[in-house]
N, C-alpha and C positions, 0 to 999 in steps of 0.2 A: 223610285216613286211609282206607284201603281196607277192604272188608268183612272181610278176614282179620284185620287188626289190631284192628278193632272187636270182632270175635268173641272174639279172644284176650283183650282187655281186659275184656270182659263176663264171660268165664269166670273170670278172675282176681279180679274184684270179687265175684262170687257165691261163689267159694271162700273169700275172706277173710271175707265175711259169714257163711257157714256156720260157719267156724271161730270167729268171734266169738260166734255164738249157742251153739255147742257148749260153748265155754269158760264162758259165763254159766250153763250148765246142768250144769257139772262133768262133761262127757262129753269124754274124750280122743280126739281125732282125730289120725291120723297123716298125714303128707304122702303123697299117693297113695291107695293101696287101703285101704279101711276095712271090708272084709267081715267082720271079726271083731266088730264091734259088733252089738248085738241089733237086731232089726227094730223093737222098741218104741222104743229110743233113736233110731234113724234117723228113725222117724216123728215123734217128739217134736221133733227138730231141724227137720225139714221143716215141721211145723205151726207152730212158733214163728217160722220164717222168713216164712211166709205171713202170720201174724198181724202181724208187724212191718211187712211191706210194705204191708198194708192200712192200718194205722195211719198210716204215712208218707204214703200216697196221700191219705187222708182229711184229714190236716193240711194238705197242700199244695193241696188242691182247694177249701178254704174260700174263698168269695167268687167262685169261678169256676163258671160253669154251662155 
């Protein structure tokens, strides 16, 4: 797999993750441009994504130094 397809797959996974987080917070995201959502909601989505990524990393680092 080359860097281009790696990058494309990563972007697709992050987009899916963002939509999953937004759905769990009852924030409707559209496919593509979402400039109509408030900055507060965008920040809440990003913050929740970071929180979940940190939790995931901590769970998977247990026992590894």
